[in-house]
C-alpha positions in Angstrom: 72.2 110.9 97.7 70.8 113.4 100.1 71.1 112.8 103.8 67.7 113.4 106.0 69.4 113.7 109.2 72.4 115.6 108.4 75.7 113.8 107.8 75.6 110.2 108.5 77.6 109.4 111.4 79.4 106.1 111.9 77.7 103.4 113.6 74.4 105.2 113.5 71.5 104.6 111.0 70.4 107.2 109.0 67.7 107.7 106.1 68.8 108.9 102.8 67.0 110.0 99.5 68.4 108.6 96.3 68.1 110.2 92.8 64.8 108.6 92.1 63.6 110.7 95.4 63.1 107.3 97.1 64.0 107.1 101.0 66.4 104.2 101.8 67.9 103.5 105.0 71.7 102.9 105.4 72.7 100.1 107.4 74.6 100.8 110.6 78.3 101.4 110.4 78.2 103.6 107.1 79.9 106.9 107.5 79.2 109.4 104.4 82.7 111.0 105.5 84.1 107.7 105.9 87.9 108.0 107.5 90.1 105.2 108.4 91.9 105.4 111.9 94.8 103.5 110.7 97.2 105.0 113.3 95.4 102.5 115.9 96.3 99.3 113.7 98.3 96.8 115.5 101.5 95.4 113.7 104.3 93.2 115.2 106.5 96.2 115.6 103.8 98.2 117.5 101.1 100.6 116.7 101.0 101.5 112.9 100.9 105.2 113.6 104.0 105.1 115.5 105.8 102.3 113.2 105.1 104.1 110.0 106.9 107.5 111.2 109.8 105.3 112.4 109.7 102.3 110.2 112.5 99.3 111.7 113.9 96.8 109.0 111.5 94.0 110.0 108.8 96.3 109.0 110.0 97.0 105.7 111.2 93.7 105.1 107.9 92.5 105.4 107.1 93.4 101.9 108.5 90.1 100.8 105.7 88.3 102.7 103.0 90.1 101.0 101.6 88.3 98.2 100.8 90.2 94.8 96.9 90.4 93.9 98.0 88.8 90.5 99.6 85.9 92.5 96.6 85.5 94.7 94.3 85.0 91.6 96.5 82.0 90.6 99.2 83.2 88.3 102.8 82.6 89.9 104.2 83.2 93.2 105.4 86.6 93.4 105.4 89.0 96.5 105.4 92.6 96.9 109.2 92.5 97.6 109.9 90.8 94.5 108.1 93.5 92.3 109.6 96.3 94.3 113.1 94.9 93.4 112.0 94.4 89.7 111.0 98.1 89.3 114.3 99.4 91.0 116.3 97.4 88.7 114.3 98.2 85.8 115.1 102.0 86.9 118.9 101.3 86.8 118.4 99.8 83.2 116.1 102.6 82.1 118.7 105.0 83.3 121.5 103.7 81.7 119.4 103.3 78.3 118.5 107.1 78.7 122.1 108.1 79.7 120.7 109.5 82.8 123.2 111.7 85.2 123.9 109.8 88.4 121.8 112.3 90.7 118.8 111.5 88.5 119.6 107.7 88.4 120.0 107.3 92.0 117.0 109.5 92.7 114.9 107.2 90.5 115.9 104.1 91.9 115.3 105.3 95.7 111.8 106.0 94.5 111.3 102.7 92.9 112.6 100.9 96.0 110.0 102.7 98.3 107.2 103.3 95.7 105.0 100.4 97.5 106.6 100.6 101.0 103.1 101.0 102.6 102.1 97.5 101.3 104.3 96.1 104.2 101.3 96.7 106.3 98.1 97.1 104.0 99.0 94.6 101.6 98.4 94.9 97.9 95.0 95.9 96.8 93.5 96.2 93.4 93.0 99.8 92.5 89.2 99.0 91.8 88.7 98.6 95.6 90.9 101.5 97.0 87.8 103.8 98.3 88.5 107.4 98.9 89.2 106.5 102.6 91.4 103.5 101.5 93.7 106.2 99.4 93.9 108.8 102.0 95.1 106.2 104.2 97.7 104.8 102.0 98.9 108.2 101.0 99.3 109.1 104.8 101.1 105.5 105.7 103.3 106.4 102.6 104.2 109.9 103.2 105.3 108.8 106.8 107.5 106.2 105.4 109.1 108.5 103.1 109.5 111.3 105.6 111.4 108.9 107.9 114.0 108.6 105.4 113.7 112.4 104.4 112.7 111.4 100.7 110.5 113.8 99.1 108.0 112.9 96.2 109.6 114.0 92.9 106.9 114.8 90.3 109.2 115.0 87.6 109.9 111.6 87.6 106.5 110.4 88.6 105.6 109.7 85.0 108.5 107.5 84.5 108.4 105.8 88.0 104.7 104.6 86.8 106.0 103.7 83.5 108.5 101.5 85.1 105.8 100.1 87.6 103.9 99.1 84.8 107.1 97.4 83.0 107.7 95.6 86.4 104.2 94.1 86.3 104.8 93.3 82.5 107.7 91.2 83.7 106.0 89.6 86.4 103.4 88.4 84.0 105.9 87.0 81.7 107.4 84.8 84.7 104.1 83.6 85.8 102.1 80.2 85.1 98.6 79.3 86.0 98.3 77.1 88.8 95.1 74.9 89.1 94.1 75.0 85.5 94.9 73.2 82.2 98.3 74.2 80.8 96.9 75.2 77.5 95.5 78.2 79.2 98.6 79.8 78.9 97.0 81.6 76.0 95.3 83.6 79.0 98.8 85.0 80.1 100.0 85.7 76.5 96.7 87.7 76.0 97.4 89.6 79.4 101.0 90.2 78.6 99.8 91.7 75.3 97.3 94.0 77.0 99.8 95.3 79.3 102.3 96.1 76.8 99.6 97.9 74.9 98.7 99.7 78.3 102.3 100.7 78.7 102.7 102.2 75.2 99.3 104.1 75.8 100.6 105.4 79.0 103.9 106.6 77.3 101.8 108.7 74.9 99.7 109.9 77.8 102.5 111.1 79.7 104.5 112.2 76.7 107.6 109.8 77.1 108.7 108.9 73.8 107.1 105.9 72.6 109.8 104.8 70.1 112.3 104.7 73.2 109.9 102.6 75.3 109.4 100.3 72.4 113.4 100.1 71.9 113.5 99.5 75.8 111.1 96.8 75.9 112.9 95.0 73.1 116.4 95.4 74.5 115.0 94.1 78.2 113.5 91.4 76.0 109.9 92.2 77.8 
């Protein structure tokens, strides 16, 4: 889409031409180069721009007050804190299963503990709704929190952390129960569980993680 008046500025209307060469007017408030000024968001601990750089315990513990999107949609009662702990424990089990050295184990568990720390303030958002601007803000907030504890992202563990995150959701599904619908609909939960397990196995192939080991681990954990 081509802007007719240069870059569309926030709070100003502008006309644009779409692929059919038709002129349309964007509503007020649209910004083609959208940016979220997250630093000026209020939190109970202060302005987010300051709190994210020096997060206190109240700020981090708020993950236990943030509901998981999956539970918001009517399945179970899990919050982000529970998911975080599940992933961290799975990191311990996975490290023992693979006989990782202590340093690698501790690194993986640490990353698991903080992998969703940003959700303490922004909440759990479905990937489909994360615009480029939202992703940018999330990354900035997450990096602020990691820097506060001198934690650096470890690309060598990125794929395994993602795998464990997916396993954490698999466990969450197994612990859930539908609210407000016929109990016979548990068949739906079984379908979601099967799909998530299939996604985990597919990801292991994509990430070059031994799928046989992944299957054995899931079986050992009774997931």
